C-alpha positions as CSV (number, residue, x, y, z in Angstrom):
1,M,40.0,-3.4,24.3
2,S,36.4,-2.5,26.4
3,F,34.0,0.6,25.5
4,Q,32.1,2.7,27.7
5,S,28.9,4.8,27.4
6,Y,26.2,6.6,28.7
7,G,23.8,4.5,26.0
8,V,23.3,2.8,23.1
9,I,23.1,5.1,19.8
10,G,24.3,5.2,16.3
11,N,27.7,3.3,15.5
12,S,27.7,1.7,19.3
13,R,24.6,-0.7,18.6
14,R,27.1,-3.2,16.9
15,L,29.6,-2.6,20.1
16,A,26.7,-3.5,22.1
17,K,24.8,-6.1,20.0
18,A,28.9,-7.8,20.3
19,G,28.6,-7.6,24.0
20,R,31.8,-5.3,23.6
21,L,29.5,-2.2,25.4
22,D,29.7,-1.2,29.1
23,V,26.6,1.3,29.1
24,I,27.0,3.9,32.0
25,P,23.0,4.2,33.5
26,S,23.6,7.8,34.3
27,N,21.2,11.8,33.9
28,Y,22.5,13.0,30.6
29,S,22.7,16.6,33.5
30,A,25.7,14.8,35.6
31,F,28.3,13.9,32.9
32,C,29.8,17.7,33.1
33,A,30.2,17.2,37.0
34,D,31.1,13.9,36.7
35,F,34.1,14.3,34.2
36,A,34.5,17.3,36.7
37,A,34.9,15.1,39.7
38,R,36.8,13.1,37.7
39,R,34.7,10.3,38.2
40,Y,35.3,9.3,34.8
41,K,38.8,9.9,33.8
42,A,39.6,11.4,30.1
43,D,43.1,10.3,28.4
44,V,42.3,11.9,25.1
45,V,39.5,13.7,23.7
46,L,38.6,14.5,20.3
47,V,36.7,17.3,19.4
48,Q,36.1,19.6,16.4
49,L,36.0,23.2,16.8
50,A,34.3,26.4,14.7
51,E,37.1,29.5,14.5
52,L,35.6,32.8,13.9
53,E,38.1,35.7,14.1
54,G,40.7,33.9,16.4
55,R,37.7,33.0,19.1
56,L,36.9,28.8,18.9
57,S,33.8,27.0,19.5
58,A,32.7,23.5,19.6
59,S,30.3,24.4,17.1
60,L,26.7,21.9,16.9
61,S,28.1,19.8,20.6
62,N,28.4,21.8,23.8
63,D,27.5,18.6,25.6
64,Y,29.8,17.8,28.4
65,V,33.4,18.1,26.3
66,I,34.2,20.8,27.7
67,D,34.8,19.4,31.2
68,A,36.2,16.8,29.7
69,A,38.3,18.1,28.2
70,R,39.5,20.1,31.5
71,G,41.2,16.8,32.9
72,A,42.5,15.3,30.0
73,R,46.0,13.9,28.9
74,L,45.1,15.1,25.6
75,V,43.4,17.2,23.4
76,I,42.6,17.0,19.5
77,A,40.8,20.0,18.3
78,E,39.9,19.1,14.5
79,I,39.4,22.5,12.8
80,N,36.5,23.3,10.8
81,P,36.0,25.9,8.7
82,D,32.6,24.5,7.4
83,T,31.5,24.1,10.7
84,P,28.6,26.6,12.3
85,F,30.5,28.9,14.7
86,T,28.0,29.5,17.7
87,F,27.6,31.2,20.8
88,G,27.2,29.4,23.6
89,A,29.5,27.2,23.1
90,E,33.1,29.1,23.4
91,W,35.9,27.0,23.7
92,P,37.8,28.8,27.2
93,E,41.4,30.1,26.8
94,D,42.1,27.7,29.8
95,V,41.7,24.7,28.4
96,P,44.4,24.0,26.7
97,I,45.0,22.3,22.9
98,H,47.1,20.1,22.8
99,V,47.4,19.4,18.7
100,R,45.2,21.4,16.2
101,V,44.7,19.9,13.0
102,A,43.1,21.5,10.1
103,A,39.9,19.6,8.3
104,R,37.8,21.3,5.6
105,R,35.0,19.2,4.7
106,P,30.6,19.3,5.6
107,P,29.0,18.5,9.5
108,V,27.1,15.6,8.9
109,E,23.9,16.1,8.0
110,L,20.5,14.4,9.8
111,A,17.3,14.8,7.6
112,S,14.2,14.9,9.3
113,T,12.5,11.3,8.9
114,P,9.1,10.6,7.1
115,L,5.8,11.6,8.7
116,D,4.0,8.3,9.2
117,D,-0.4,7.7,9.9
118,V,0.4,6.7,12.8
119,S,3.1,9.4,13.8
120,R,0.5,12.3,12.6
121,R,-2.3,10.8,14.6
122,I,0.5,11.0,18.4
123,A,1.0,14.8,17.6
124,A,-2.7,15.4,16.9
125,H,-3.3,14.3,20.7
126,A,0.3,15.0,21.8
127,A,-0.6,19.3,20.7
128,G,-4.3,19.0,22.5
129,L,-1.7,19.1,25.9
130,I,0.9,22.4,24.4
131,A,-0.6,25.7,25.6
132,D,0.0,28.7,23.2
133,G,2.9,30.2,25.8
134,S,4.5,27.5,26.4
135,T,8.4,26.3,26.3
136,L,9.8,23.4,24.7
137,Q,11.8,20.4,25.1
138,F,11.3,17.8,22.6
139,G,14.2,14.9,21.3
140,I,14.7,13.2,18.1
141,G,12.9,10.8,15.7
142,R,9.8,10.6,13.3
143,I,7.3,11.7,17.1
144,P,9.0,14.4,18.1
145,D,9.1,15.9,14.2
146,A,5.5,15.5,13.6
147,I,4.5,16.8,16.8
148,L,6.7,19.9,16.3
149,S,5.4,19.9,12.7
150,S,1.3,20.2,14.4
151,L,2.2,23.2,16.1
152,S,2.9,25.3,13.2
153,H,-0.8,27.8,13.9
154,A,0.6,27.8,18.0
155,R,1.5,31.4,19.1
156,R,4.1,32.1,21.7
157,L,6.2,29.2,21.5
158,G,9.6,29.0,23.1
159,I,12.7,26.3,22.8
160,H,15.2,25.1,25.7
161,S,16.1,21.4,24.0
162,G,17.9,18.8,24.2
163,L,18.9,19.6,20.9
164,I,17.2,20.9,17.8
165,N,17.0,20.7,14.3
166,D,15.0,22.1,11.0
167,A,11.6,22.4,12.6
168,V,12.5,24.3,14.5
169,V,13.8,26.5,12.0
170,D,10.0,26.6,10.7
171,L,8.6,27.1,14.1
172,I,10.8,30.5,14.2
173,E,10.1,31.6,10.3
174,R,6.6,30.9,11.2
175,G,6.4,33.3,14.1
176,A,5.4,30.6,16.1
177,V,8.9,30.2,18.4
178,T,8.9,34.0,19.6
179,N,11.0,32.5,23.2
180,A,9.6,35.7,24.3
181,E,7.7,33.8,27.3
182,K,10.3,31.7,28.7
183,G,11.3,33.6,31.9
184,I,14.3,32.9,31.6
185,D,17.2,33.0,28.1
186,A,14.8,35.9,27.2
187,G,14.2,36.1,23.2
188,I,17.0,32.9,22.6
189,T,16.9,29.1,21.1
190,V,18.9,27.5,24.6
191,T,19.8,23.8,23.0
192,N,22.9,21.8,23.6
193,Q,23.3,19.5,20.5
194,V,22.0,21.1,16.6
195,I,21.4,18.0,14.4
196,G,20.0,18.7,11.3
197,T,20.4,19.5,7.5
198,R,22.8,22.2,6.2
199,R,19.8,25.0,6.4
200,L,20.1,24.9,9.9
201,Y,24.0,25.0,9.8
202,R,23.2,28.2,8.3
203,F,20.8,29.2,10.2
204,A,22.6,28.6,13.3
205,H,26.3,30.4,12.6
206,E,27.3,33.0,14.0
207,N,23.6,33.5,15.5
208,K,23.4,34.8,18.4
209,A,19.5,34.0,19.0
210,V,20.9,30.5,19.5
211,A,22.4,29.1,22.5
212,V,24.2,25.7,22.1
213,R,24.9,25.3,26.3
214,P,26.4,22.2,28.1
215,T,23.9,19.7,30.0
216,S,25.0,21.2,33.2
217,Y,22.5,24.6,32.1
218,T,20.2,22.7,29.4
219,H,19.1,20.0,31.9
220,S,19.8,21.3,35.6
221,Q,17.3,21.6,37.5
222,N,17.6,24.6,39.4
223,V,17.3,26.0,35.5
224,L,14.4,23.9,34.4
225,A,13.1,24.9,37.2
226,R,12.7,28.7,36.2
227,I,10.8,28.4,33.2
228,N,7.3,28.8,32.7
229,R,5.0,26.1,31.2
230,L,8.0,23.8,29.7
231,V,6.8,21.1,28.1
232,A,9.1,18.3,27.4
233,I,8.7,16.0,25.1
234,N,10.6,12.3,25.3
235,S,9.3,8.9,23.6
236,A,9.9,5.4,25.2
237,L,10.1,2.2,23.9
238,Q,7.8,0.8,26.8
239,V,5.3,2.1,29.5
240,G,4.0,0.1,32.0
241,L,0.1,-0.1,33.2
242,D,1.1,1.6,36.0
243,G,3.3,4.3,34.0
244,S,6.5,3.3,34.6
245,V,8.7,3.7,31.2
246,N,11.4,2.1,29.9
247,S,13.3,3.2,27.1
248,E,16.2,1.7,27.8
249,T,16.7,-2.3,27.4
250,L,14.5,-5.4,25.3
251,N,15.0,-8.3,26.1
252,G,17.4,-7.5,28.6
253,V,19.6,-6.3,25.9
254,A,20.9,-2.1,25.8
255,I,19.2,0.0,22.8
256,G,18.9,3.4,24.3
257,A,19.6,5.7,27.1
258,I,18.8,7.5,30.0
259,G,19.9,10.6,28.1
260,G,18.1,13.6,29.1
261,Q,14.7,11.9,29.8
262,L,13.8,11.9,33.6
263,D,16.1,15.4,33.4
264,F,13.0,17.2,31.8
265,V,10.5,15.4,32.5
266,R,11.6,16.8,36.8
267,G,12.2,20.0,35.1
268,A,8.9,20.2,33.6
269,N,6.6,18.9,36.4
270,A,8.5,21.8,38.5
271,S,7.9,24.5,36.2
272,C,5.0,26.6,36.6
273,G,2.4,25.0,34.3
274,G,4.5,22.4,32.8
275,R,3.3,18.7,30.5
276,A,6.3,15.9,30.8
277,I,4.3,13.9,27.9
278,I,5.6,9.9,26.6
279,A,4.6,9.2,23.5
280,L,5.4,6.9,21.4
281,P,3.1,3.9,19.1
282,A,1.2,1.9,20.9
283,T,3.1,-1.3,18.7
284,A,6.4,-2.3,18.4
285,S,7.2,-2.9,14.0
286,D,6.9,-6.9,15.3
287,G,2.9,-5.8,16.3
288,T,3.7,-6.4,20.0
289,S,2.7,-3.9,22.4
290,R,4.4,-1.7,23.7
291,I,2.3,-0.7,27.1
292,V,3.0,-4.2,29.4
293,A,2.2,-4.8,32.7
294,D,6.1,-4.2,33.7
295,V,8.4,-2.9,32.3
296,E,11.8,-5.0,31.9
297,T,13.5,-1.2,32.8
298,V,12.1,1.7,34.9
299,T,14.1,5.2,33.1
300,T,11.7,7.7,34.5
301,P,10.0,6.5,37.4
302,R,5.9,6.4,37.7
303,A,5.5,8.6,40.5
304,D,6.8,10.8,37.9
305,V,5.0,10.2,34.7
306,D,2.6,13.3,33.8
307,A,0.8,11.9,30.6
308,I,1.6,8.9,27.9
309,V,0.5,9.5,24.1
310,T,0.0,6.9,22.3
311,E,-1.5,7.0,18.5
312,W,-5.1,6.1,20.7
313,G,-5.4,8.8,22.7
314,V,-3.9,10.6,25.9
315,A,-3.0,8.9,29.3
316,E,-2.9,11.8,32.1
317,L,-1.9,9.7,34.6
318,R,-0.5,12.4,37.5
319,G,-2.9,12.1,41.1
320,C,-4.4,9.1,39.7
321,G,-4.4,5.8,41.8
322,L,-2.5,2.8,40.4
323,A,-5.9,0.9,39.2
324,E,-6.9,3.6,37.0
325,R,-3.9,4.7,35.8
326,A,-4.6,0.7,34.1
327,R,-7.3,1.9,33.2
328,R,-6.2,4.5,31.8
329,M,-3.2,2.8,30.0
330,I,-4.9,0.0,28.5
331,A,-7.7,3.0,26.9
332,I,-4.7,3.8,24.6
333,A,-2.9,0.6,24.2
334,A,-3.2,-0.9,20.7
335,P,-7.3,-3.1,20.4
336,E,-6.0,-6.3,20.0
337,H,-3.8,-6.0,23.5
338,R,-6.4,-4.9,25.3
339,D,-8.0,-8.1,26.8
340,A,-4.2,-9.9,27.0
341,L,-3.5,-6.8,29.2
342,S,-6.9,-6.3,31.1
343,A,-6.1,-10.1,32.0
344,R,-2.9,-9.6,33.5
345,L,-4.2,-6.8,36.3
346,R,-3.5,-8.0,39.7
347,G,-5.6,-5.5,41.7
348,P,-4.9,-1.5,42.8
349,A,-1.1,-3.2,44.4
350,R,0.1,-4.1,41.8
């Protein structure tokens, strides 16, 4: 049996290590259209749905599953009253469900990762790039959580993201997020997935101020370009001295994904007043530098990169030549690695 996935995520890590996983290198924004065009053939689609007064909702995740189900031979739906009914994720009446299974179990919860000193330092630098009135996109993990927690005193923020977590509820309850100045979807938190604890799921349930939309909307360049001051916050495995970003592989092994990173980086660059932030620790857990001379896989090209943030500072790369980019990147590498990185420089035409 063979397996395909758009990235190495969750349980698929074991498949990747065993050499059983074929990774599809694609931007997240493309999957709805690719399923609709039958570039990917889904024979069987398994979904968990919420129900409210006879209506069905894809609940916590409305990525590309509806487009996959349209062309599937068999759609099996688990109807679970313990999952939240979300708006924007309503199941279309013209997409048949062939088998319905009743179930009752709470959705999987994912608590925030405890913050550490490195993530707090990264967050302090990144927060300086986020103005009041910005609309935020962010990923999952300790660094995005730290950045969001550092924005509790911000004002008039909006959310348009691939996911939301418990930190978003904190910002909304504190009045930092109003969604009033986004330019589109006024007053509404827009997301593709809802990932957190029971508190978040209760917040999203039957909440018309939360819209769980498919990736064809949340990651669309046409949509993102219309958002005011979109700030994309993403992470990476490595960043090269020229600004190239690797979020997919290390030592020739796939351990990440393209996901929506490039979609949102380019969307933020097209947004009026937008910023595209790549935030990462300067060193890996084994002490090796994550700022490298050359990345082994390019997820976000150097031409699209705006600002790189580590615990050592911010490298503003937009408008810089290669030599200046290298100098700025070395300045935010860990001090013990700066001499070795400087020695790798071969002049401005790297």
